[in-house]
C-alpha positions as CSV (number, residue, x, y, z in Angstrom):
1,M,-47.4,56.1,48.6
2,L,-43.7,56.2,47.8
3,A,-42.2,55.1,44.6
4,F,-39.7,52.3,45.0
5,F,-36.6,51.5,42.9
6,I,-37.8,48.3,41.3
7,S,-35.5,45.5,40.2
8,M,-36.2,41.9,39.4
9,D,-36.3,39.9,42.6
10,I,-34.7,36.5,41.8
11,P,-34.0,34.2,44.8
12,G,-30.3,33.5,45.1
13,Y,-29.2,36.5,42.9
14,Y,-28.4,40.1,43.7
15,K,-28.5,43.1,41.4
16,I,-25.1,44.8,41.4
17,G,-25.8,47.4,38.7
18,Y,-26.6,47.8,35.1
19,I,-25.0,48.1,31.6
20,A,-25.0,51.8,30.9
21,K,-23.7,51.9,27.3
22,T,-21.5,50.3,24.7
23,H,-17.8,51.0,24.7
24,G,-15.8,50.8,21.5
25,L,-16.4,48.6,18.5
26,R,-15.4,45.2,19.8
27,G,-18.3,44.4,22.0
28,E,-17.2,46.1,25.3
29,V,-19.7,47.7,27.5
30,T,-19.6,50.4,30.2
31,S,-21.3,49.3,33.5
32,V,-22.2,51.1,36.7
33,F,-22.2,49.1,39.9
34,E,-23.6,49.8,43.4
35,N,-21.8,49.5,46.7
36,N,-18.4,49.9,44.9
37,F,-18.8,46.2,43.9
38,E,-15.4,44.8,42.9
39,L,-16.3,42.8,39.8
40,H,-12.8,41.6,39.1
41,K,-13.4,39.0,41.9
42,A,-16.3,37.5,40.0
43,D,-15.8,35.6,36.8
44,L,-19.4,35.0,36.0
45,I,-22.2,37.6,35.9
46,F,-25.8,37.4,34.9
47,I,-27.6,39.9,32.7
48,E,-31.4,40.4,32.9
49,L,-32.8,39.7,29.4
50,D,-36.3,38.8,28.4
51,G,-37.5,38.2,31.9
52,G,-34.6,35.9,32.9
53,L,-31.0,35.9,33.7
54,V,-28.4,35.0,31.0
55,P,-24.9,34.0,32.3
56,Y,-21.8,35.6,30.8
57,C,-18.1,34.9,31.5
58,I,-16.0,38.0,32.0
59,E,-13.0,38.1,29.6
60,H,-11.7,41.4,30.9
61,A,-12.8,44.1,33.4
62,S,-11.2,47.4,34.2
63,D,-12.4,50.2,36.5
64,R,-12.2,54.0,35.8
65,G,-13.8,56.1,38.5
66,D,-17.3,54.9,39.1
67,K,-17.5,53.0,35.8
68,T,-16.4,49.5,34.9
69,F,-15.6,48.5,31.4
70,L,-16.4,44.9,30.6
71,K,-15.5,42.5,27.8
72,L,-17.9,39.5,27.9
73,D,-17.3,36.1,26.3
74,G,-19.4,35.9,23.2
75,I,-20.1,39.6,22.8
76,D,-17.7,40.7,20.0
77,T,-19.5,43.4,18.1
78,L,-21.1,46.7,18.7
79,D,-24.5,45.3,17.7
80,Q,-24.2,42.4,20.2
81,A,-23.2,44.9,23.0
82,S,-26.1,47.3,22.1
83,V,-28.6,44.6,23.1
84,L,-27.3,44.6,26.6
85,K,-27.6,48.4,27.1
86,G,-29.9,49.3,30.0
87,H,-30.2,45.8,31.4
88,G,-29.5,44.8,35.0
89,V,-26.3,42.9,36.0
90,Y,-26.6,40.3,38.7
91,V,-24.3,37.9,40.6
92,A,-25.1,34.9,42.7
93,K,-25.6,35.9,46.3
94,A,-23.1,33.2,47.4
95,N,-20.4,34.9,45.2
96,R,-20.7,38.4,46.4
97,P,-17.9,39.6,48.7
98,K,-18.5,40.2,52.4
99,L,-18.7,43.9,53.1
100,K,-16.9,45.7,55.9
101,R,-18.5,46.1,59.3
102,G,-21.4,48.6,59.2
103,L,-22.0,48.1,55.4
104,F,-24.7,46.0,53.9
105,Y,-26.3,45.0,50.7
106,D,-29.7,46.4,50.1
107,D,-31.5,43.1,50.4
108,E,-29.8,42.2,53.7
109,V,-31.8,44.7,55.7
110,L,-35.3,43.8,54.4
111,G,-37.5,42.9,57.3
112,F,-35.1,44.3,59.9
113,Y,-36.7,46.1,62.9
114,A,-35.8,49.8,63.2
115,E,-35.8,51.5,66.5
116,D,-35.0,55.0,67.6
117,E,-32.7,55.6,70.7
118,I,-35.4,57.9,72.3
119,V,-38.8,56.9,70.8
120,G,-38.2,53.2,70.8
121,P,-39.5,50.7,68.2
122,L,-40.5,52.3,64.9
123,G,-41.3,49.4,62.5
124,K,-39.9,47.2,59.8
125,V,-37.6,48.0,56.9
126,L,-39.5,47.5,53.7
127,G,-36.7,48.3,51.3
128,V,-34.1,50.7,50.0
129,Q,-35.1,53.5,47.7
130,R,-32.9,55.6,45.5
131,Q,-33.3,59.4,45.1
132,G,-30.5,60.5,42.8
133,M,-27.2,59.5,44.3
134,N,-28.8,59.0,47.8
135,K,-30.0,55.7,49.2
136,L,-32.8,55.7,51.7
137,L,-34.1,53.1,54.1
138,V,-37.9,52.8,53.8
139,I,-39.4,52.0,57.2
140,L,-43.0,51.2,57.7
141,T,-44.2,52.7,61.0
142,E,-47.6,52.8,62.6
143,K,-48.1,56.3,61.1
144,G,-46.9,55.3,57.6
145,E,-43.6,55.1,55.7
146,I,-40.6,57.1,56.6
147,L,-37.3,57.5,54.7
148,V,-33.9,57.6,56.5
149,P,-30.7,58.4,54.6
150,I,-28.4,55.4,54.7
151,H,-25.1,57.3,54.7
152,S,-26.0,59.7,57.5
153,P,-25.4,60.1,61.3
154,L,-29.0,59.1,61.8
155,I,-28.1,55.4,61.6
156,K,-26.2,54.5,64.8
157,S,-25.8,50.8,64.4
158,I,-26.9,47.8,62.3
159,N,-27.0,44.4,64.0
160,K,-27.4,41.7,61.4
161,S,-27.6,38.8,63.8
162,Q,-30.5,40.4,65.7
163,Q,-31.9,42.0,62.6
164,R,-32.1,45.5,64.2
165,I,-31.2,48.9,63.1
166,K,-30.7,51.6,65.8
167,L,-31.5,55.2,64.7
168,N,-31.0,58.6,66.3
169,L,-33.6,60.7,64.7
170,P,-33.8,64.4,65.4
171,E,-36.8,65.7,67.3
172,G,-39.7,66.1,65.0
173,Y,-38.4,63.8,62.2
174,L,-41.4,61.5,62.5
175,E,-43.8,64.3,62.2
176,I,-42.6,65.4,58.8
């Protein structure tokens, strides 16, 4: 059985990343976001605390490389910021930006049917798993689960309206 990257599944909300650490003494935090999420277009985020989501208005956000520095309304001290460390950051699904053609949010492909150009139908997409910096599609086939790297030439096309993912797996891939 494969280990999945688990995050809270809250209808209507999407996890964009997490608070990595505090930054400075005035309540700022360093965040890491997935899919190169452009937070400056959002003015309200939700942080997972005590099993629920707490809304925070963004006073200021700046990007440096793969990190985003945030100043949140009501978080003014190092102690207040420390409480947020390690917690997930969410946005309302309705407020997340539309991605370029061929890109998708992890939750958008759940339940899609995967098929190989040669073998034919494979099965359903169960989720997206992380292994280090790599993201993998988890597909349930008749023979069990397979993992397919998302950013690879193995994925030929994704059709959101038909909920289909076309793959071009190398010979023997399904026997591994």
